[in-house]
C-alpha positions in Angstrom: 90.8 135.2 85.9 87.0 134.5 85.3 86.1 130.9 86.8 85.5 128.4 84.3 83.0 125.5 84.6 83.4 126.1 88.5 87.0 125.0 88.4 88.5 127.8 90.7 91.8 127.2 92.0 90.3 127.9 95.3 87.7 125.4 95.4 90.3 122.8 94.6 92.8 123.8 97.0 90.0 123.6 99.2 89.1 120.2 98.0 93.0 118.9 97.7 93.0 120.1 101.9 90.1 118.1 102.0 90.1 115.3 100.3 91.2 112.6 103.1 87.6 113.0 104.8 86.4 111.9 101.3 87.9 108.9 101.6 86.1 105.6 103.9 87.5 106.2 107.3 87.5 102.4 107.9 89.8 102.2 111.2 89.8 98.3 111.3 93.4 96.9 110.5 94.4 93.7 108.3 94.1 90.2 109.8 91.4 88.2 109.3 91.5 84.8 111.2 88.2 83.1 110.2 88.8 80.7 107.3 88.3 81.9 103.9 85.2 79.4 102.8 83.4 81.2 105.9 84.0 84.7 104.6 82.9 83.7 101.7 79.2 82.5 102.8 79.1 85.5 105.1 79.6 87.7 102.2 81.5 90.7 101.9 82.4 93.3 104.5 79.7 96.0 104.7 81.4 99.6 104.6 81.9 100.8 108.4 79.1 102.8 110.0 81.2 106.3 109.1 81.7 105.8 105.6 79.9 108.3 103.7 77.3 106.8 101.6 75.6 109.0 98.7 72.5 108.7 96.8 73.6 110.7 93.8 76.5 109.4 92.2 80.5 109.1 93.4 83.8 109.2 91.9 86.8 107.8 92.8 90.0 109.1 91.2 94.0 109.2 91.4 93.9 113.2 91.3 91.5 115.6 93.0 91.0 117.7 89.9 90.1 114.7 87.6 87.6 113.9 90.4 86.0 117.2 90.6 85.7 117.0 87.0 83.4 113.7 87.4 81.5 115.1 90.1 80.6 118.3 88.4 79.5 116.3 85.2 77.4 114.3 87.7 75.9 117.5 89.2 74.9 118.7 85.5 72.7 115.5 85.0 75.2 113.5 83.2 75.6 109.7 83.9 78.7 107.5 85.0 79.6 107.2 81.4 79.7 110.9 81.1 81.3 111.6 84.3 83.9 108.9 82.9 85.3 110.6 79.9 84.7 113.8 81.6 87.6 112.3 84.0 89.7 111.4 81.3 90.1 114.1 79.6 90.7 116.4 83.0 93.5 113.9 83.5 94.9 114.4 80.5 95.6 118.3 81.8 96.5 117.7 85.3 98.4 114.2 85.0 99.4 114.3 81.3 102.4 111.9 82.2 100.2 109.0 82.6 97.0 109.3 80.1 95.2 111.4 77.4 94.0 111.7 74.1 97.8 110.8 72.6 96.8 106.8 74.0 94.1 104.6 75.0 92.4 102.4 77.6 89.7 100.1 78.6 86.2 101.5 79.8 84.4 98.6 81.7 80.3 99.7 81.9 77.6 98.2 83.3 74.1 99.7 82.6 71.0 99.3 84.9 68.5 100.1 82.6 69.4 96.5 80.4 71.7 95.0 83.3 74.4 94.4 80.2 78.2 94.7 81.2 80.5 95.6 78.6 83.9 97.0 77.5 84.5 100.0 75.1 88.3 99.1 73.6 90.1 102.1 72.6 93.7 100.2 72.8 96.3 101.6 70.1 96.8 100.1 66.9 100.0 99.3 65.2 100.0 101.0 61.5 99.5 99.6 58.8 103.2 99.4 58.0 104.0 97.9 61.3 106.5 94.7 61.2 107.7 92.1 63.3 110.7 93.4 63.0 110.8 97.0 63.3 112.3 97.2 67.0 115.2 95.4 65.8 118.5 97.2 66.2 116.4 100.1 67.9 117.8 101.5 71.3 115.8 103.2 73.7 112.7 102.1 71.3 109.9 103.3 74.0 111.4 106.9 73.3 111.4 106.7 69.8 108.5 107.3 66.7 108.1 103.8 66.1 107.0 102.9 69.4 103.8 105.1 68.6 100.6 103.5 68.2 97.1 105.0 66.3 95.2 106.4 69.1 91.9 105.3 70.6 90.8 107.3 73.3 89.2 110.1 71.2 87.3 107.8 68.5 85.9 105.7 71.8 84.8 108.3 73.9 83.0 110.3 71.7 80.9 107.0 70.7 80.4 105.8 74.4 79.0 109.5 75.1 76.7 109.4 71.8 75.5 106.0 72.5 75.0 106.1 76.2 76.0 109.1 77.8 72.9 111.9 78.9 75.0 114.8 78.0 76.7 116.2 74.6 80.3 115.7 74.0 81.0 119.2 74.5 79.8 119.5 77.5 81.7 116.5 78.9 84.6 118.2 77.5 83.8 121.6 79.6 85.8 120.8 82.6 89.3 119.9 81.1 89.0 122.7 78.9 88.5 124.7 81.8 91.6 123.4 83.6 93.6 123.4 80.6 93.0 127.3 79.7 92.6 128.6 83.2 95.2 126.7 84.6 95.4 124.5 87.9 97.9 124.8 90.9 100.4 121.7 90.1 100.0 119.1 92.7 103.0 117.0 94.5 103.3 114.3 92.0 103.0 116.7 89.0 106.0 118.6 90.4 107.9 115.2 91.1 107.8 114.2 87.6 108.1 117.2 86.0 111.7 117.0 85.4 112.2 113.1 84.6 114.2 112.1 81.7 111.5 110.9 79.6 109.9 114.3 79.9 112.6 116.0 78.3 112.8 113.9 75.3 112.1 116.8 72.6 112.7 120.8 73.3 108.8 121.2 73.3 108.5 118.8 76.4 111.7 120.3 78.3 110.4 123.9 78.0 106.7 123.2 79.2 107.5 120.7 82.3 110.7 121.2 83.2 111.3 125.0 82.5 114.8 126.4 83.1 115.6 123.1 84.1 113.5 122.9 87.4 110.3 121.3 88.0 107.2 123.9 89.2 106.5 123.5 92.9 103.4 122.5 94.0 101.1 125.1 93.7 102.3 126.4 90.7 99.7 127.6 88.0 99.9 125.5 85.1 98.4 126.2 82.0 98.5 124.6 78.5 96.6 126.8 76.1 97.3 124.5 72.8 96.0 121.7 74.9 93.1 123.7 75.4 92.6 124.8 71.9 93.0 120.9 70.7 90.0 120.1 73.0 88.1 122.7 72.1 88.4 121.6 68.1 87.7 118.1 69.5 84.3 119.6 71.3 83.1 121.8 68.0 83.7 119.2 65.6 83.3 116.1 67.2 86.3 113.3 66.8 86.7 113.6 63.0 88.4 116.6 63.8 91.0 114.6 65.6 91.5 111.8 63.3 91.1 113.2 59.6 92.8 116.0 58.3 90.6 118.7 57.7 92.1 122.2 57.0 88.9 123.9 56.1 87.6 123.5 59.6 91.1 124.0 61.2 91.2 120.5 62.2 95.0 119.6 61.3 95.4 117.2 64.5 95.8 114.4 62.7 98.9 116.3 61.1 100.7 117.1 64.0 100.3 112.9 65.6 101.7 111.9 62.1 104.2 114.9 62.2 105.0 114.0 66.1 105.7 110.1 65.6 108.2 110.9 62.5 110.8 112.8 64.5 114.1 112.0 63.4 115.7 113.0 66.5 115.3 112.7 70.3 116.9 114.0 73.6 118.4 111.3 76.3 120.5 112.3 78.8 120.5 115.7 77.4 122.4 114.1 74.4 120.6 114.8 71.0 120.6 111.1 69.1 119.0 109.8 65.9 115.7 108.7 66.6 113.4 105.9 64.8 110.4 107.3 63.5 107.0 105.4 63.3 105.2 104.5 59.9 102.0 106.1 60.6 99.8 107.8 58.2 96.7 109.9 58.3 95.1 107.1 56.4 95.7 105.0 59.6 94.0 107.7 61.9 91.3 108.1 59.8 90.6 104.1 59.5 90.9 103.9 63.6 87.7 102.2 65.2 87.2 101.5 68.9 86.2 97.8 69.7 82.6 96.9 71.9 83.6 93.7 73.9 82.3 91.3 76.3 84.2 91.0 79.5 85.7 87.6 80.2 83.7 86.2 83.3 84.9 84.0 86.1 84.2 83.6 89.8 86.2 83.2 93.1 84.4 81.7 96.6 80.9 82.2 94.7 81.2 85.9 93.6 81.0 86.6 90.0 84.1 88.8 88.5 84.0 90.7 85.4 86.8 92.2 83.8 88.7 93.1 80.9 88.8 90.6 77.5 91.7 90.4 75.4 94.0 92.4 74.1 94.2 93.1 78.0 95.4 90.2 79.9 93.9 91.5 82.7 91.3 89.2 83.5 92.1 85.6 82.3 95.6 86.4 84.4 93.5 88.1 87.6 91.2 84.7 87.1 93.9 82.2 86.7 95.7 83.4 90.1 92.6 83.2 92.1 91.6 80.0 90.8 94.9 78.5 91.3 94.5 80.2 95.0 90.9 78.8 95.7 92.2 75.7 97.2 94.2 77.2 100.0 92.3 78.1 103.0 93.5 81.8 102.5 92.5 84.2 105.7 93.2 80.8 108.0 95.4 82.6 110.2 95.3 79.0 112.0 96.9 77.2 109.3 99.2 79.8 108.8 97.1 81.8 105.9 96.3 85.5 107.8 97.2 88.2 106.0 100.6 89.1 105.3 102.0 85.9 106.7 104.7 84.4 104.4 103.0 81.2 103.5 99.6 83.1 102.4 102.7 85.6 99.9 104.7 82.8 99.0 101.7 80.6 98.2 100.7 84.0 96.3 103.8 84.7 94.6 104.0 81.6 92.8 100.2 81.4 91.8 101.5 85.2 89.7 104.7 83.2 88.6 102.3 80.5 87.1 99.9 82.8 85.5 102.3 85.4 84.2 104.6 82.1 82.4 101.1 81.5 80.6 100.3 85.2 79.9 103.7 85.6 77.8 103.1 83.0 75.8 98.8 82.6 75.5 97.5 86.2 75.8 97.5 88.4 73.0 94.8 90.4 70.8 92.3 88.0 70.0 91.1 89.3 66.9 94.5 88.4 65.5 95.7 85.2 67.5 93.5 82.2 68.9 94.0 83.1 72.3 92.5 80.3 74.6 90.2 82.2 76.6 88.3 79.3 78.0 91.0 76.7 78.1 93.3 79.0 80.6 90.3 79.5 83.2 89.0 76.1 83.0 89.1 74.7 86.4 90.4 71.3 85.6 93.3 73.1 84.1 94.2 75.7 87.2 94.0 72.5 89.1 96.8 71.2 86.8 98.6 74.2 87.6 97.9 74.9 90.8 99.2 71.2 91.9 102.8 72.9 91.0 102.2 75.3 94.1 103.5 73.8 97.5 102.9 76.3 100.4 106.4 77.2 102.6 108.4 76.1 98.9 109.3 78.2 96.1 108.8 76.5 92.8 112.1 75.6 91.3 113.2 75.8 88.5 111.0 78.7 87.3 107.8 77.6 86.0 106.8 77.6 82.3 103.9 77.9 80.6 101.6 74.6 79.5 99.1 74.2 77.0 95.8 74.9 77.6 94.2 74.1 74.5 92.9 70.6 75.5 90.6 71.9 78.3 89.1 74.3 75.5 88.9 71.8 72.2 87.2 68.2 72.5 89.8 65.5 71.6 92.4 68.2 71.2 96.2 66.3 72.1 98.8 68.2 73.8 101.4 68.8 71.7 104.9 68.7 73.1 106.8 72.5 73.1 109.3 73.5 71.0 112.5 74.8 72.8 112.5 78.7 71.8 113.3 81.9 73.4 110.8 83.3 75.5 109.2 86.8 74.2 110.5 90.1 75.3 108.0 92.9 75.7 109.0 96.6 76.7 108.2 98.9 79.8 104.9 99.4 80.9 104.9 101.3 83.8 102.4 104.2 83.5 99.0 104.4 83.6 95.5 105.9 85.6 92.2 104.4 86.9 89.3 105.8 88.2 85.6 104.2 88.8 82.5 106.1 89.0 78.7 104.9 89.8 75.9 107.5 89.2 72.6 107.8 90.7 70.8 105.5 88.2 73.0 102.5 88.9 75.3 102.5 86.1 78.8 102.1 87.0 82.2 102.4 85.3 85.4 100.9 85.4 88.2 102.4 83.5 91.8 102.4 82.9 93.4 105.0 80.3 97.2 105.0 79.5 99.9 106.5 77.1 102.2 103.8 78.2 105.5 105.0 80.0 105.6 108.3 81.9 105.2 111.0 79.6 104.9 108.0 76.7 107.4 109.0 73.7 108.5 112.6 75.8 106.8 114.1 72.3 103.6 116.6 71.8 101.9 115.8 68.8 102.4 118.8 66.2 104.6 120.2 63.4 106.9 122.7 62.4 105.0 125.6 60.1 106.3 127.1 57.5 108.0 129.8 59.4 109.8 127.4 61.3 107.2 128.0 64.5 106.0 124.7 66.4 102.3 123.9 66.2 102.1 122.5 69.6 98.5 120.5 70.0 99.6 120.3 73.5 99.2 116.5 74.3 101.8 113.8 74.7 101.9 110.7 72.5 101.9 107.5 73.9 104.7 104.5 73.0 102.4 101.8 73.4 103.8 99.2 70.3 106.8 98.3 73.1 103.7 96.4 74.6 104.2 93.8 71.5 107.3 91.5 71.7 110.0 93.7 70.7 112.0 90.7 69.1 110.0 88.0 66.8 109.2 85.1 68.8 107.6 81.6 68.3 104.7 79.8 70.2 106.2 77.2 71.4 103.0 74.9 71.5 101.9 76.1 68.0 105.1 77.0 65.8 103.6 80.1 64.7 104.5 83.4 65.2 104.5 84.7 68.8 100.9 85.3 69.6 102.1 89.0 71.1 104.4 89.6 68.0 104.0 92.8 65.8 101.1 92.9 63.1 99.7 95.5 61.0 96.4 97.0 62.8 97.2 94.6 65.6 96.8 96.1 69.4 99.4 95.2 71.9 98.8 93.1 74.4 97.8 95.0 77.7 97.7 94.5 81.5 95.0 97.1 82.3 92.1 95.1 84.2 89.4 97.2 84.8 87.3 95.1 87.4 83.9 94.7 88.5 82.3 92.3 91.4 78.8 91.0 91.4 76.8 89.7 94.1 74.3 86.4 93.1 71.9 88.5 91.2 73.8 89.9 89.1 74.2 93.5 90.2 77.4 95.1 90.6 78.5 95.8 94.1 82.2 96.8 93.5 84.1 98.5 90.7 87.9 98.7 90.8 91.1 98.9 89.0 94.8 100.6 88.9 97.5 101.5 86.7 101.1 100.3 86.9 102.1 98.0 84.1 101.9 94.9 84.7 101.5 95.0 88.7 97.8 96.1 87.8 97.1 92.7 87.5 98.6 91.8 91.0 96.7 94.8 92.4 93.7 93.8 91.5 94.3 90.1 92.9 95.7 91.6 96.3 92.3 94.1 96.6 90.0 90.8 95.7 91.6 88.3 98.2 91.6 91.1 101.0 87.9 91.8 100.4 87.0 87.6 100.1 89.6 86.0 101.7 90.7 88.4 104.6 87.2 90.0 105.5 88.4 93.6 105.1 86.3 96.6 103.9 86.7 98.3 101.0 89.1 101.1 102.1 91.4 98.7 104.3 91.6 96.3 101.0 93.3 99.3 99.4 95.1 100.6 102.1 96.9 97.2 102.9 100.0 95.8 101.8 100.1 94.3 98.4 102.8 91.9 96.8 103.8 91.2 92.9 105.1 89.3 91.0 105.1 89.7 87.0 107.2 87.2 85.5 108.0 83.4 86.1 111.3 84.8 87.7 111.0 84.5 91.8 111.6 88.5 91.8 109.1 89.8 94.2 108.4 93.6 94.6 106.7 93.7 98.4 105.7 97.0 99.7 107.2 98.6 102.9 103.8 98.3 104.6 104.7 94.5 105.5 107.0 94.5 108.0 111.1 94.0 107.7 110.6 90.1 108.7 108.0 89.4 106.0 110.6 90.0 103.5 113.3 88.6 105.3 110.8 85.3 105.4 110.5 85.4 101.7 114.3 85.6 100.7 115.0 82.4 103.2 112.7 80.4 100.7 114.9 81.7 97.8 112.9 84.8 96.3 114.8 88.2 95.2 112.2 90.6 97.1 112.9 94.4 96.5 110.6 97.5 98.0 108.3 99.6 96.5 104.6 100.6 95.6 102.5 98.6 94.0 99.6 100.3 91.7 97.4 102.8 93.2 93.6 101.7 93.2 90.5 103.4 92.8 87.2 101.7 94.0 83.4 102.6 93.9 80.9 100.6 95.9 77.3 100.1 95.3 74.6 98.8 97.9 72.1 97.2 95.3 69.3 96.9 98.0 69.4 100.8 98.5 71.0 101.9 95.5 73.7 103.7 98.0 77.0 104.4 96.8 80.8 104.9 98.2 83.9 105.0 97.3 87.5 104.3 98.5 90.9 106.1 97.3 94.6 105.1 97.0 97.0 107.2 99.2 99.8 106.0 96.9 98.7 108.5 94.6 96.7 111.6 95.1 93.5 109.4 95.5 90.3 111.5 96.0 86.6 110.6 96.4 84.0 112.7 95.7 80.4 111.4 96.5 77.1 113.6 95.7 75.2 115.1 97.4 78.4 117.0 98.7 78.6 117.2 102.5 77.1 120.7 103.6 80.1 123.4 104.6 
């Protein structure tokens, strides 16, 4: 098999074996003892002396093949935007369960030439035929066509490459096409999830991911020729070939998307059952447009943070949590607030509970509802909310949302909330994240998703007149279950729930691509995570580790994390903490389960020298590649 675009199996196998050496090698362990404010005055910890620093760019990706694709584009003269898009398409091939062209995401971009920081919002939209009650009475809704949103990745990535990239889209797509056509050696993570039940939701996905009922062993050659052909069509004809039905050009991808979400049956636990088709039409696809948005900006102990604005709840919830915690001396072990102490974790948990209570009511697509983005992070409002936190004592009963509008609208009078049921949303536990910095000072933090693992478990495709299946090789998302799946009421306004379904609306997201800036406004760190609602808490944990506990970037990522993603006292705690930590939290009345939280991939930049570095998360197959590559 001839090599394509340099992505040979031998090179990538060697890369996988060498991956740990490309990560930061910070040997210090958590446990800073200096007061938090003193930490902030000293500045963030510099990378350890043995951290590889690079002149020509760096990528940090949750998969080695995706990292290689981004590095190759940087080597060929592409910038961080080109490399990020190349990574996104490559991950559709090698990490299809997490993200791809059947979904969407948020790309946070900093341009060195102008100093501008903005995002490209490729979040999926509800079809024009969507209704508030479309999930009513639908079992397993997240596995059915009704959950599929109009995908945004292709239109948005093509737009950002055309406006700010250095290479044409066809060259940016070349590594992904090579991976799909020539194949790649299955990674352990690919193998581990290939036969999960969602991957078996349709005959075509069952045959591809779990042939013969057996997951492909790590190292097995995986080829996806239908996807290679789909990507070639996009490379040749541009995004219109994806969104518009143009049979004269061979562009019938849109027909496959519409047919895929209109399937009338699915397979659950091996048993065929009725589906519920979605209402998406060719007109919905043709009308999709990405949105360019300003980030939400805030600060924590003097550091500027910029992260994703609505329809993401990411920035607002992160800044709420950090703002409520700023009055506590996190990092000061002499006061019981050292890393991993029960007091530190309990205080963090209750700040998360308060923020997620507000999130459930107020955060949604601001193009459709008046999200109080200023009031939610107003210092006086956060002081009010933070006042409910008592170190060493769990908030009881569970916190409820408050009204931030008086802190945003002068003279606004608080209203007494109605007694209404809390909104209910579906699962959101998939996704991938990667970060890129280039030689020119551009930085990208990009979170991409198809929602749950394997989306709805159905490939885009349709049945031909001869009975064969025209397969396009990519999975369809199930993002619309991020809406409130039961019609709800905002208790403060008496109107429909802010995150209820509306035609053309984007469902609320937790994706939180983030950047940290120095006092001169220069980006010094870019990071983010997958993991559904735990994304928010992964970003919070890493930020606190960096600013309060004085950790280096790799150490901050490696350290144990805590997550609470509702107002309930239900904590997910990583096993990286000792068992007695979980016991201490249980003694305060929390329910504690043990499990991984997120997978943070990050890049850093030293503003004075322009050198860059990266840090990867071993919770997935995190890989850092910097340029120029070390000599063998």
